C-alpha atoms as an extended CHARMM CRD file, in Angstrom:
* protein
*
       294  EXT
         1         1  MET       CA             21.9550000000       -9.8650000000       47.7920000000  PROA      1               0.0000000000
         2         2  LYS       CA             21.4440000000      -12.9430000000       45.5950000000  PROA      2               0.0000000000
         3         3  HSD       CA             21.8130000000      -12.7530000000       41.8320000000  PROA      3               0.0000000000
         4         4  ASN       CA             20.2570000000      -15.2350000000       39.4280000000  PROA      4               0.0000000000
         5         5  GLN       CA             20.3660000000      -15.5200000000       35.6440000000  PROA      5               0.0000000000
         6         6  GLY       CA             19.2100000000      -17.9300000000       32.9980000000  PROA      6               0.0000000000
         7         7  THR       CA             16.6360000000      -18.2430000000       30.2350000000  PROA      7               0.0000000000
         8         8  PHE       CA             12.8760000000      -18.5990000000       30.0260000000  PROA      8               0.0000000000
         9         9  GLN       CA             10.6750000000      -19.5380000000       27.0940000000  PROA      9               0.0000000000
        10        10  GLY       CA              9.1130000000      -16.5360000000       25.4220000000  PROA      10              0.0000000000
        11        11  PHE       CA              6.5010000000      -16.1900000000       22.6990000000  PROA      11              0.0000000000
        12        12  GLY       CA              6.8160000000      -18.8760000000       20.0450000000  PROA      12              0.0000000000
        13        13  GLY       CA              9.2310000000      -20.8890000000       22.1560000000  PROA      13              0.0000000000
        14        14  LEU       CA             12.1620000000      -18.4680000000       21.8340000000  PROA      14              0.0000000000
        15        15  ASN       CA             14.5560000000      -18.7310000000       24.7900000000  PROA      15              0.0000000000
        16        16  LEU       CA             15.1640000000      -15.2660000000       26.2450000000  PROA      16              0.0000000000
        17        17  TYR       CA             17.8390000000      -14.2240000000       28.7310000000  PROA      17              0.0000000000
        18        18  TYR       CA             16.8290000000      -12.8790000000       32.1490000000  PROA      18              0.0000000000
        19        19  GLN       CA             18.4050000000      -11.7310000000       35.4030000000  PROA      19              0.0000000000
        20        20  SER       CA             16.9830000000      -11.3560000000       38.8990000000  PROA      20              0.0000000000
        21        21  TRP       CA             18.2410000000       -9.9290000000       42.1720000000  PROA      21              0.0000000000
        22        22  HSD       CA             16.9010000000      -10.9670000000       45.5800000000  PROA      22              0.0000000000
        23        23  PRO       CA             17.1170000000       -9.6730000000       49.1570000000  PROA      23              0.0000000000
        24        24  VAL       CA             18.5760000000      -12.0320000000       51.7310000000  PROA      24              0.0000000000
        25        25  GLU       CA             15.7910000000      -11.1670000000       54.1680000000  PROA      25              0.0000000000
        26        26  LEU       CA             12.0310000000      -10.8530000000       53.6390000000  PROA      26              0.0000000000
        27        27  THR       CA             10.7230000000       -9.5070000000       50.3300000000  PROA      27              0.0000000000
        28        28  GLN       CA              8.1740000000       -6.6880000000       50.0970000000  PROA      28              0.0000000000
        29        29  ALA       CA              7.3190000000       -7.0490000000       46.4250000000  PROA      29              0.0000000000
        30        30  VAL       CA              8.5350000000       -7.9060000000       42.9480000000  PROA      30              0.0000000000
        31        31  VAL       CA              9.5470000000       -5.2070000000       40.4570000000  PROA      31              0.0000000000
        32        32  VAL       CA              9.7660000000       -6.3490000000       36.8190000000  PROA      32              0.0000000000
        33        33  VAL       CA             11.8220000000       -4.0980000000       34.5180000000  PROA      33              0.0000000000
        34        34  VAL       CA             11.4650000000       -3.8240000000       30.7260000000  PROA      34              0.0000000000
        35        35  HSD       CA             14.3100000000       -1.9450000000       29.0330000000  PROA      35              0.0000000000
        36        36  GLY       CA             14.2310000000        0.3140000000       25.9900000000  PROA      36              0.0000000000
        37        37  LEU       CA             15.3130000000       -0.0100000000       22.3670000000  PROA      37              0.0000000000
        38        38  GLY       CA             18.9790000000       -0.9680000000       22.0730000000  PROA      38              0.0000000000
        39        39  GLY       CA             19.2790000000       -1.6700000000       25.7890000000  PROA      39              0.0000000000
        40        40  HSD       CA             19.4300000000       -4.8050000000       27.9140000000  PROA      40              0.0000000000
        41        41  SER       CA             18.7360000000       -6.0880000000       31.4150000000  PROA      41              0.0000000000
        42        42  GLY       CA             22.2110000000       -5.2720000000       32.7250000000  PROA      42              0.0000000000
        43        43  LEU       CA             21.7600000000       -1.4920000000       32.5940000000  PROA      43              0.0000000000
        44        44  PHE       CA             19.8500000000       -1.1240000000       35.8490000000  PROA      44              0.0000000000
        45        45  ASP       CA             22.5480000000       -1.5290000000       38.4900000000  PROA      45              0.0000000000
        46        46  HSD       CA             21.5870000000        1.7190000000       40.2580000000  PROA      46              0.0000000000
        47        47  VAL       CA             17.9830000000        0.5120000000       40.4030000000  PROA      47              0.0000000000
        48        48  VAL       CA             19.0270000000       -2.8620000000       41.8120000000  PROA      48              0.0000000000
        49        49  GLN       CA             21.3140000000       -1.2790000000       44.4090000000  PROA      49              0.0000000000
        50        50  TYR       CA             18.4730000000        0.9870000000       45.5300000000  PROA      50              0.0000000000
        51        51  LEU       CA             15.5530000000       -1.4470000000       45.5610000000  PROA      51              0.0000000000
        52        52  VAL       CA             16.9850000000       -4.7690000000       46.7450000000  PROA      52              0.0000000000
        53        53  PRO       CA             18.2640000000       -3.4960000000       50.1380000000  PROA      53              0.0000000000
        54        54  GLN       CA             14.7380000000       -2.1850000000       50.7480000000  PROA      54              0.0000000000
        55        55  GLY       CA             13.2800000000       -5.6520000000       50.2700000000  PROA      55              0.0000000000
        56        56  TYR       CA             12.3190000000       -5.6990000000       46.5970000000  PROA      56              0.0000000000
        57        57  GLU       CA             13.0710000000       -8.5070000000       44.1870000000  PROA      57              0.0000000000
        58        58  VAL       CA             14.0440000000       -7.1370000000       40.7810000000  PROA      58              0.0000000000
        59        59  TYR       CA             13.5260000000       -9.1150000000       37.5750000000  PROA      59              0.0000000000
        60        60  ALA       CA             14.5790000000       -8.0130000000       34.0880000000  PROA      60              0.0000000000
        61        61  PHE       CA             14.9440000000       -9.7350000000       30.7360000000  PROA      61              0.0000000000
        62        62  ASP       CA             16.5670000000       -8.9350000000       27.4110000000  PROA      62              0.0000000000
        63        63  LEU       CA             13.9450000000       -8.2820000000       24.7520000000  PROA      63              0.0000000000
        64        64  ARG       CA             14.2240000000      -10.4460000000       21.6460000000  PROA      64              0.0000000000
        65        65  GLY       CA             16.8300000000       -8.9280000000       19.3410000000  PROA      65              0.0000000000
        66        66  HSD       CA             18.5710000000       -7.3150000000       22.3190000000  PROA      66              0.0000000000
        67        67  GLY       CA             21.3800000000       -8.0720000000       24.7350000000  PROA      67              0.0000000000
        68        68  ARG       CA             21.9520000000      -11.7740000000       25.2890000000  PROA      68              0.0000000000
        69        69  SER       CA             18.6260000000      -12.8030000000       23.7610000000  PROA      69              0.0000000000
        70        70  PRO       CA             18.5230000000      -14.1740000000       20.1980000000  PROA      70              0.0000000000
        71        71  GLY       CA             17.0280000000      -12.4720000000       17.1630000000  PROA      71              0.0000000000
        72        72  GLN       CA             17.9500000000       -9.8020000000       14.6540000000  PROA      72              0.0000000000
        73        73  ARG       CA             18.9840000000       -6.6590000000       16.4920000000  PROA      73              0.0000000000
        74        74  GLY       CA             16.0470000000       -4.2600000000       16.8140000000  PROA      74              0.0000000000
        75        75  HSD       CA             13.5680000000       -6.3610000000       14.8370000000  PROA      75              0.0000000000
        76        76  ILE       CA             10.1840000000       -7.9470000000       15.5200000000  PROA      76              0.0000000000
        77        77  ASN       CA              7.7090000000       -9.5080000000       13.1190000000  PROA      77              0.0000000000
        78        78  THR       CA              4.7080000000       -8.2980000000       15.1150000000  PROA      78              0.0000000000
        79        79  TRP       CA              4.1160000000       -6.4800000000       18.4020000000  PROA      79              0.0000000000
        80        80  THR       CA              2.4920000000       -9.6700000000       19.6820000000  PROA      80              0.0000000000
        81        81  GLU       CA              6.0190000000      -11.0040000000       20.1480000000  PROA      81              0.0000000000
        82        82  PHE       CA              6.9200000000       -8.2680000000       22.6630000000  PROA      82              0.0000000000
        83        83  ARG       CA              3.5700000000       -8.6540000000       24.4280000000  PROA      83              0.0000000000
        84        84  GLY       CA              3.7940000000      -12.4410000000       24.4750000000  PROA      84              0.0000000000
        85        85  ASP       CA              7.3690000000      -12.4090000000       25.7860000000  PROA      85              0.0000000000
        86        86  LEU       CA              6.4020000000      -10.1360000000       28.6720000000  PROA      86              0.0000000000
        87        87  ARG       CA              3.3340000000      -12.2050000000       29.4790000000  PROA      87              0.0000000000
        88        88  ALA       CA              5.4320000000      -15.3980000000       29.5130000000  PROA      88              0.0000000000
        89        89  PHE       CA              8.0170000000      -13.7520000000       31.7900000000  PROA      89              0.0000000000
        90        90  LEU       CA              5.3800000000      -12.5570000000       34.2610000000  PROA      90              0.0000000000
        91        91  GLN       CA              3.7040000000      -15.9650000000       34.2920000000  PROA      91              0.0000000000
        92        92  TRP       CA              7.0710000000      -17.6080000000       34.9120000000  PROA      92              0.0000000000
        93        93  ILE       CA              7.7120000000      -15.2410000000       37.8460000000  PROA      93              0.0000000000
        94        94  ARG       CA              4.2410000000      -15.7850000000       39.3090000000  PROA      94              0.0000000000
        95        95  GLU       CA              4.7980000000      -19.5410000000       39.3380000000  PROA      95              0.0000000000
        96        96  GLN       CA              7.5200000000      -18.9000000000       41.9100000000  PROA      96              0.0000000000
        97        97  ARG       CA              6.2640000000      -15.7180000000       43.6190000000  PROA      97              0.0000000000
        98        98  SER       CA              2.4840000000      -16.0530000000       43.3990000000  PROA      98              0.0000000000
        99        99  ARG       CA              1.8610000000      -14.3080000000       46.7360000000  PROA      99              0.0000000000
       100       100  CYS       CA              4.1040000000      -11.3040000000       46.0810000000  PROA      100             0.0000000000
       101       101  PRO       CA              2.7140000000       -7.9320000000       44.9540000000  PROA      101             0.0000000000
       102       102  CYS       CA              4.0300000000       -7.2510000000       41.4530000000  PROA      102             0.0000000000
       103       103  PHE       CA              4.9440000000       -3.8760000000       39.9570000000  PROA      103             0.0000000000
       104       104  LEU       CA              5.7020000000       -3.5490000000       36.2570000000  PROA      104             0.0000000000
       105       105  TRP       CA              8.1970000000       -0.8900000000       35.1480000000  PROA      105             0.0000000000
       106       106  GLY       CA              8.9990000000        0.0210000000       31.5460000000  PROA      106             0.0000000000
       107       107  HSD       CA             11.5530000000        2.5260000000       30.2850000000  PROA      107             0.0000000000
       108       108  SER       CA             11.3680000000        4.2540000000       26.8810000000  PROA      108             0.0000000000
       109       109  LEU       CA             10.2580000000        1.5710000000       24.3730000000  PROA      109             0.0000000000
       110       110  GLY       CA              9.7460000000       -0.6170000000       27.4430000000  PROA      110             0.0000000000
       111       111  GLY       CA              7.2120000000        1.9570000000       28.6340000000  PROA      111             0.0000000000
       112       112  THR       CA              5.2240000000        1.4250000000       25.4470000000  PROA      112             0.0000000000
       113       113  ILE       CA              5.4230000000       -2.3490000000       25.9340000000  PROA      113             0.0000000000
       114       114  VAL       CA              4.1840000000       -2.2980000000       29.5430000000  PROA      114             0.0000000000
       115       115  LEU       CA              1.3500000000        0.1540000000       28.8260000000  PROA      115             0.0000000000
       116       116  ASP       CA              0.0970000000       -2.0220000000       25.9920000000  PROA      116             0.0000000000
       117       117  TYR       CA              0.3220000000       -5.0340000000       28.3020000000  PROA      117             0.0000000000
       118       118  ALA       CA             -1.3970000000       -3.3970000000       31.2910000000  PROA      118             0.0000000000
       119       119  LEU       CA             -4.2890000000       -2.2060000000       29.1360000000  PROA      119             0.0000000000
       120       120  ARG       CA             -4.8850000000       -5.7730000000       27.9810000000  PROA      120             0.0000000000
       121       121  PHE       CA             -3.9330000000       -7.7680000000       31.1100000000  PROA      121             0.0000000000
       122       122  PRO       CA             -4.3510000000       -5.5760000000       34.2170000000  PROA      122             0.0000000000
       123       123  ASP       CA             -4.9850000000       -8.4560000000       36.6310000000  PROA      123             0.0000000000
       124       124  ASP       CA             -2.3500000000       -9.2220000000       39.2800000000  PROA      124             0.0000000000
       125       125  LEU       CA             -0.4940000000       -5.9410000000       38.7850000000  PROA      125             0.0000000000
       126       126  GLN       CA             -0.0560000000       -3.8880000000       41.9510000000  PROA      126             0.0000000000
       127       127  GLY       CA              1.0520000000       -0.8930000000       39.9380000000  PROA      127             0.0000000000
       128       128  LEU       CA              2.5990000000        0.3700000000       36.7260000000  PROA      128             0.0000000000
       129       129  ILE       CA              5.6690000000        2.6100000000       36.3860000000  PROA      129             0.0000000000
       130       130  VAL       CA              6.7360000000        4.2070000000       33.1080000000  PROA      130             0.0000000000
       131       131  THR       CA              9.8680000000        6.3180000000       32.7320000000  PROA      131             0.0000000000
       132       132  ALA       CA             10.3950000000        8.3960000000       29.5830000000  PROA      132             0.0000000000
       133       133  PRO       CA              7.8270000000        6.2960000000       27.6860000000  PROA      133             0.0000000000
       134       134  ALA       CA              7.8780000000        6.3950000000       23.8910000000  PROA      134             0.0000000000
       135       135  LEU       CA              4.3530000000        7.6290000000       23.2350000000  PROA      135             0.0000000000
       136       136  GLY       CA              4.6340000000       10.1930000000       20.4910000000  PROA      136             0.0000000000
       137       137  ARG       CA              7.2120000000       11.8950000000       18.3310000000  PROA      137             0.0000000000
       138       138  VAL       CA             10.6830000000       10.4690000000       18.8640000000  PROA      138             0.0000000000
       139       139  CYS       CA             13.9370000000       12.1260000000       17.8920000000  PROA      139             0.0000000000
       140       140  ILE       CA             14.7370000000        9.9160000000       14.9300000000  PROA      140             0.0000000000
       141       141  SER       CA             15.1710000000       11.3110000000       11.4300000000  PROA      141             0.0000000000
       142       142  PRO       CA             11.7590000000       11.7040000000        9.7090000000  PROA      142             0.0000000000
       143       143  CYS       CA             13.3670000000       10.3480000000        6.5460000000  PROA      143             0.0000000000
       144       144  LYS       CA             14.3800000000        7.1430000000        8.3180000000  PROA      144             0.0000000000
       145       145  LEU       CA             10.9000000000        6.7640000000        9.8130000000  PROA      145             0.0000000000
       146       146  LEU       CA              9.2900000000        7.2850000000        6.4080000000  PROA      146             0.0000000000
       147       147  LEU       CA             11.6520000000        4.7590000000        4.8500000000  PROA      147             0.0000000000
       148       148  GLY       CA             10.7240000000        2.2630000000        7.5550000000  PROA      148             0.0000000000
       149       149  ARG       CA              7.0200000000        2.7040000000        6.8670000000  PROA      149             0.0000000000
       150       150  LEU       CA              7.5110000000        2.2320000000        3.1240000000  PROA      150             0.0000000000
       151       151  LEU       CA              9.6730000000       -0.8840000000        3.4490000000  PROA      151             0.0000000000
       152       152  SER       CA              7.7710000000       -2.6220000000        6.2520000000  PROA      152             0.0000000000
       153       153  ARG       CA              5.6140000000       -4.6820000000        3.8910000000  PROA      153             0.0000000000
       154       154  VAL       CA              8.1720000000       -5.5550000000        1.2230000000  PROA      154             0.0000000000
       155       155  PHE       CA             11.4130000000       -5.7110000000        3.2470000000  PROA      155             0.0000000000
       156       156  PRO       CA             10.3930000000       -5.8690000000        6.9330000000  PROA      156             0.0000000000
       157       157  ARG       CA             13.8850000000       -6.8090000000        8.1490000000  PROA      157             0.0000000000
       158       158  PHE       CA             15.4880000000       -3.7640000000        6.5490000000  PROA      158             0.0000000000
       159       159  SER       CA             17.4310000000       -2.1100000000        9.3400000000  PROA      159             0.0000000000
       160       160  LEU       CA             19.0740000000        1.2590000000        9.9010000000  PROA      160             0.0000000000
       161       161  ARG       CA             21.0750000000        2.8910000000       12.6590000000  PROA      161             0.0000000000
       162       162  LEU       CA             18.7730000000        5.1740000000       14.6230000000  PROA      162             0.0000000000
       163       163  GLY       CA             21.3040000000        7.9910000000       14.5310000000  PROA      163             0.0000000000
       164       164  LEU       CA             20.8160000000        9.1870000000       18.1250000000  PROA      164             0.0000000000
       165       165  LYS       CA             23.5610000000       11.3440000000       19.6080000000  PROA      165             0.0000000000
       166       166  ASN       CA             25.7650000000        9.6760000000       22.1980000000  PROA      166             0.0000000000
       167       167  ASP       CA             25.2460000000       12.3690000000       24.8500000000  PROA      167             0.0000000000
       168       168  VAL       CA             21.4450000000       12.3670000000       25.0750000000  PROA      168             0.0000000000
       169       169  CYS       CA             21.0940000000        9.5280000000       27.5820000000  PROA      169             0.0000000000
       170       170  SER       CA             22.5800000000       11.2610000000       30.6290000000  PROA      170             0.0000000000
       171       171  ARG       CA             24.3140000000       14.4510000000       31.7270000000  PROA      171             0.0000000000
       172       172  ASP       CA             27.0320000000       12.2650000000       33.2420000000  PROA      172             0.0000000000
       173       173  PRO       CA             29.7600000000       11.8730000000       30.5590000000  PROA      173             0.0000000000
       174       174  SER       CA             31.0300000000        8.6430000000       32.1360000000  PROA      174             0.0000000000
       175       175  VAL       CA             27.5930000000        7.0410000000       31.6790000000  PROA      175             0.0000000000
       176       176  CYS       CA             27.4530000000        8.0500000000       28.0180000000  PROA      176             0.0000000000
       177       177  GLU       CA             30.9600000000        6.6870000000       27.4510000000  PROA      177             0.0000000000
       178       178  ALA       CA             30.0680000000        3.3910000000       29.1460000000  PROA      178             0.0000000000
       179       179  PHE       CA             26.9440000000        3.0690000000       26.9950000000  PROA      179             0.0000000000
       180       180  LEU       CA             28.9910000000        3.7400000000       23.8670000000  PROA      180             0.0000000000
       181       181  LEU       CA             31.4960000000        0.9880000000       24.7740000000  PROA      181             0.0000000000
       182       182  ASP       CA             28.8860000000       -1.5410000000       25.9160000000  PROA      182             0.0000000000
       183       183  PRO       CA             29.0240000000       -4.4920000000       23.4640000000  PROA      183             0.0000000000
       184       184  LEU       CA             25.4970000000       -5.5870000000       24.4100000000  PROA      184             0.0000000000
       185       185  ARG       CA             23.9020000000       -2.3150000000       23.3260000000  PROA      185             0.0000000000
       186       186  HSD       CA             22.9170000000       -1.5770000000       19.7340000000  PROA      186             0.0000000000
       187       187  GLU       CA             21.5080000000        1.3110000000       17.6920000000  PROA      187             0.0000000000
       188       188  TYR       CA             19.3360000000       -0.4880000000       15.1590000000  PROA      188             0.0000000000
       189       189  GLY       CA             15.6550000000       -0.5630000000       14.3370000000  PROA      189             0.0000000000
       190       190  SER       CA             13.9540000000       -2.4840000000       11.5530000000  PROA      190             0.0000000000
       191       191  ALA       CA             11.2650000000       -1.2980000000        9.1580000000  PROA      191             0.0000000000
       192       192  ARG       CA              8.7010000000       -3.6380000000       10.7040000000  PROA      192             0.0000000000
       193       193  LEU       CA              9.5430000000       -2.5310000000       14.2410000000  PROA      193             0.0000000000
       194       194  ALA       CA              8.8230000000        1.0590000000       13.2040000000  PROA      194             0.0000000000
       195       195  THR       CA              5.3510000000        0.3360000000       11.8270000000  PROA      195             0.0000000000
       196       196  GLU       CA              4.4650000000       -1.9880000000       14.7160000000  PROA      196             0.0000000000
       197       197  PHE       CA              5.5910000000        0.6520000000       17.2060000000  PROA      197             0.0000000000
       198       198  PHE       CA              3.4920000000        3.4390000000       15.7200000000  PROA      198             0.0000000000
       199       199  ALA       CA              0.4490000000        1.1710000000       15.4090000000  PROA      199             0.0000000000
       200       200  THR       CA              0.7980000000        0.2320000000       19.0930000000  PROA      200             0.0000000000
       201       201  VAL       CA              1.1890000000        3.8480000000       20.2130000000  PROA      201             0.0000000000
       202       202  SER       CA             -1.9580000000        4.7180000000       18.2650000000  PROA      202             0.0000000000
       203       203  TRP       CA             -3.8410000000        1.8570000000       19.9350000000  PROA      203             0.0000000000
       204       204  ILE       CA             -2.6510000000        2.9170000000       23.3950000000  PROA      204             0.0000000000
       205       205  GLN       CA             -3.7480000000        6.5030000000       22.8140000000  PROA      205             0.0000000000
       206       206  THR       CA             -7.1750000000        5.2920000000       21.6980000000  PROA      206             0.0000000000
       207       207  HSD       CA             -7.5850000000        3.1270000000       24.8280000000  PROA      207             0.0000000000
       208       208  THR       CA             -5.9120000000        5.3350000000       27.4680000000  PROA      208             0.0000000000
       209       209  SER       CA             -9.1480000000        5.8210000000       29.3900000000  PROA      209             0.0000000000
       210       210  ASP       CA             -9.3890000000        2.0370000000       29.8280000000  PROA      210             0.0000000000
       211       211  LEU       CA             -6.3110000000        1.8840000000       32.0670000000  PROA      211             0.0000000000
       212       212  LYS       CA             -7.3040000000        0.5240000000       35.4920000000  PROA      212             0.0000000000
       213       213  VAL       CA             -3.9170000000        0.0920000000       37.1720000000  PROA      213             0.0000000000
       214       214  PRO       CA             -2.2180000000        2.5640000000       39.5770000000  PROA      214             0.0000000000
       215       215  LEU       CA              0.1770000000        4.5760000000       37.4100000000  PROA      215             0.0000000000
       216       216  LEU       CA              3.4170000000        6.4440000000       38.0800000000  PROA      216             0.0000000000
       217       217  THR       CA              4.9140000000        8.4090000000       35.1680000000  PROA      217             0.0000000000
       218       218  LEU       CA              8.4020000000        9.9370000000       35.3600000000  PROA      218             0.0000000000
       219       219  HSD       CA             10.0360000000       11.9810000000       32.5970000000  PROA      219             0.0000000000
       220       220  GLY       CA             13.0260000000       14.2550000000       32.1440000000  PROA      220             0.0000000000
       221       221  GLY       CA             12.1220000000       17.7430000000       31.0390000000  PROA      221             0.0000000000
       222       222  ALA       CA             15.2760000000       17.9200000000       28.8850000000  PROA      222             0.0000000000
       223       223  ASP       CA             14.7330000000       14.5140000000       27.2810000000  PROA      223             0.0000000000
       224       224  GLN       CA             15.7600000000       14.6830000000       23.6120000000  PROA      224             0.0000000000
       225       225  VAL       CA             14.8650000000       11.0650000000       22.7810000000  PROA      225             0.0000000000
       226       226  THR       CA             11.2390000000       10.6630000000       23.8480000000  PROA      226             0.0000000000
       227       227  LEU       CA              9.7800000000       14.0990000000       24.3420000000  PROA      227             0.0000000000
       228       228  PRO       CA              8.0010000000       14.8230000000       27.6510000000  PROA      228             0.0000000000
       229       229  GLU       CA              5.0590000000       16.5100000000       25.9120000000  PROA      229             0.0000000000
       230       230  ALA       CA              3.7530000000       13.0810000000       24.9100000000  PROA      230             0.0000000000
       231       231  SER       CA              3.9100000000       11.8350000000       28.5020000000  PROA      231             0.0000000000
       232       232  ARG       CA              2.0060000000       14.8750000000       29.7390000000  PROA      232             0.0000000000
       233       233  ALA       CA             -0.6900000000       14.4460000000       27.1020000000  PROA      233             0.0000000000
       234       234  PHE       CA             -1.0440000000       10.7350000000       27.8550000000  PROA      234             0.0000000000
       235       235  PHE       CA             -1.2060000000       11.3130000000       31.6070000000  PROA      235             0.0000000000
       236       236  GLN       CA             -3.9690000000       13.8910000000       31.2160000000  PROA      236             0.0000000000
       237       237  GLN       CA             -6.0440000000       11.3640000000       29.2680000000  PROA      237             0.0000000000
       238       238  VAL       CA             -5.7900000000        8.7080000000       32.0070000000  PROA      238             0.0000000000
       239       239  THR       CA             -9.0900000000        8.7030000000       33.9030000000  PROA      239             0.0000000000
       240       240  PHE       CA             -8.1200000000        6.1970000000       36.6060000000  PROA      240             0.0000000000
       241       241  PRO       CA             -7.7670000000        8.3430000000       39.7670000000  PROA      241             0.0000000000
       242       242  ASP       CA             -4.6940000000        6.6030000000       41.1940000000  PROA      242             0.0000000000
       243       243  LYS       CA             -2.0850000000        8.2790000000       39.0070000000  PROA      243             0.0000000000
       244       244  GLU       CA              0.9650000000       10.4740000000       39.6120000000  PROA      244             0.0000000000
       245       245  TYR       CA              3.2610000000       12.3880000000       37.2600000000  PROA      245             0.0000000000
       246       246  TYR       CA              6.7200000000       13.7870000000       37.9890000000  PROA      246             0.0000000000
       247       247  GLU       CA              8.8250000000       15.7670000000       35.5510000000  PROA      247             0.0000000000
       248       248  TYR       CA             12.4350000000       16.6870000000       36.2970000000  PROA      248             0.0000000000
       249       249  PRO       CA             13.2890000000       19.8680000000       34.3520000000  PROA      249             0.0000000000
       250       250  GLU       CA             17.0080000000       19.2580000000       33.7210000000  PROA      250             0.0000000000
       251       251  HSD       CA             17.0510000000       15.4630000000       33.4480000000  PROA      251             0.0000000000
       252       252  TYR       CA             17.8740000000       13.6140000000       30.2270000000  PROA      252             0.0000000000
       253       253  HSD       CA             16.3770000000       10.4140000000       28.8350000000  PROA      253             0.0000000000
       254       254  ASP       CA             17.8110000000        7.7160000000       31.1200000000  PROA      254             0.0000000000
       255       255  LEU       CA             16.6060000000        9.0930000000       34.4400000000  PROA      255             0.0000000000
       256       256  TYR       CA             17.9550000000        6.1650000000       36.4340000000  PROA      256             0.0000000000
       257       257  VAL       CA             21.5920000000        6.9840000000       35.5070000000  PROA      257             0.0000000000
       258       258  ASP       CA             21.3590000000       10.7570000000       35.0970000000  PROA      258             0.0000000000
       259       259  LEU       CA             22.8470000000       13.2600000000       37.5130000000  PROA      259             0.0000000000
       260       260  ASN       CA             20.7990000000       13.5070000000       40.7200000000  PROA      260             0.0000000000
       261       261  TYR       CA             19.0930000000       10.1980000000       39.9840000000  PROA      261             0.0000000000
       262       262  GLN       CA             18.6260000000        9.8540000000       43.7540000000  PROA      262             0.0000000000
       263       263  THR       CA             15.7760000000       12.3880000000       43.5570000000  PROA      263             0.0000000000
       264       264  VAL       CA             14.0070000000       10.2200000000       40.9920000000  PROA      264             0.0000000000
       265       265  PHE       CA             14.5500000000        7.1200000000       43.1340000000  PROA      265             0.0000000000
       266       266  SER       CA             13.1490000000        8.8790000000       46.1870000000  PROA      266             0.0000000000
       267       267  ASP       CA              9.8880000000        9.6840000000       44.3720000000  PROA      267             0.0000000000
       268       268  PHE       CA              9.8310000000        6.1850000000       42.9160000000  PROA      268             0.0000000000
       269       269  GLY       CA             10.4550000000        4.5200000000       46.2840000000  PROA      269             0.0000000000
       270       270  ASN       CA              7.8670000000        6.5980000000       48.1210000000  PROA      270             0.0000000000
       271       271  TRP       CA              5.2580000000        5.7080000000       45.5110000000  PROA      271             0.0000000000
       272       272  LEU       CA              6.0470000000        2.0060000000       45.8700000000  PROA      272             0.0000000000
       273       273  GLU       CA              5.7190000000        2.2070000000       49.6520000000  PROA      273             0.0000000000
       274       274  ARG       CA              2.3490000000        3.9430000000       49.4300000000  PROA      274             0.0000000000
       275       275  HSD       CA              1.0650000000        1.2350000000       47.1200000000  PROA      275             0.0000000000
       276       276  LEU       CA              2.2300000000       -1.5480000000       49.4180000000  PROA      276             0.0000000000
       277       277  GLU       CA              0.3670000000       -0.3900000000       52.5090000000  PROA      277             0.0000000000
       278       278  GLY       CA             -1.5280000000       -3.3580000000       53.9340000000  PROA      278             0.0000000000
       279       279  SER       CA              0.1350000000       -5.9100000000       51.6410000000  PROA      279             0.0000000000
       280       280  ALA       CA              1.5510000000       -9.1200000000       53.0730000000  PROA      280             0.0000000000
       281       281  THR       CA              5.3260000000       -9.6130000000       53.0860000000  PROA      281             0.0000000000
       282       282  CYS       CA              6.6600000000      -12.3570000000       50.8360000000  PROA      282             0.0000000000
       283       283  HSD       CA              9.0410000000      -15.0440000000       51.9500000000  PROA      283             0.0000000000
       284       284  PRO       CA             12.5170000000      -14.9520000000       50.4010000000  PROA      284             0.0000000000
       285       285  LEU       CA             13.3450000000      -17.4900000000       47.7250000000  PROA      285             0.0000000000
       286       286  SER       CA             15.4140000000      -20.3940000000       48.9800000000  PROA      286             0.0000000000
       287       287  LEU       CA             18.7230000000      -21.2550000000       47.3530000000  PROA      287             0.0000000000
       288       288  CYS       CA             17.0280000000      -24.3680000000       45.9500000000  PROA      288             0.0000000000
       289       289  GLU       CA             14.2850000000      -22.2670000000       44.3250000000  PROA      289             0.0000000000
       290       290  LEU       CA             16.8650000000      -19.9160000000       42.8510000000  PROA      290             0.0000000000
       291       291  TRP       CA             18.7140000000      -22.9020000000       41.3590000000  PROA      291             0.0000000000
       292       292  VAL       CA             15.5380000000      -24.2730000000       39.7800000000  PROA      292             0.0000000000
       293       293  GLY       CA             15.0080000000      -20.9250000000       38.0210000000  PROA      293             0.0000000000
       294       294  GLU       CA             18.2660000000      -21.2000000000       36.1010000000  PROA      294             0.0000000000
């Protein structure tokens, strides 16, 4: 396995941190991962260890205000920044891997980001995966959400801790402890992020029937962060016939690091294989090409 890291130019010229992992042999497809609020690109080791040996290249970047990327923690001025950053990242990847099928995967807030993107720019996407997407009521104090709405116009950078419990990400205590000690994670959200998020969710719900990309939705039935009811409601409104929904009754929010995550990966992997039938195999990136990407 080859690992690459560096920066790319996002919306407005902001340099954002990214990582990528590559098979040594032939590549089947590219999987682009968008993390959730407070997360970063380094949280998907289980995903990388599962996908890369099967011939998938995995790309992930740190959202602005997250991880190793610059910006106030948990703040955006407008949702266009998230959308523009993702579009720039995908364009940068396509410059190198133009002949590779591309799947876009978003987790939690990342699920909201990729759905908004796919509704606006569906071309060149082989499929869309959302895990525990934030599409409705989230388990953040209503008082904090109300405060964010009130301050968005006059003090958009006002920021508060989200106040999520430390044990809601996974049923594995070691995972929760590692998340708690991770210096790259944060628990903040700004007033403007709150209003931009809810406006985007509203827009997505209004345009759900316009989705024209194969969709896989995965959610934990015991998720206390982004409730599965919203995923079910969204999925039912999708009219595009190529769609699948899996709910895991006992799983928590971060499915990819929860107990029995192998079951989730099996469903995920089988779906990818079905959507690659008849696709050409990509050539692996050369060491020279990997160096240029840094």
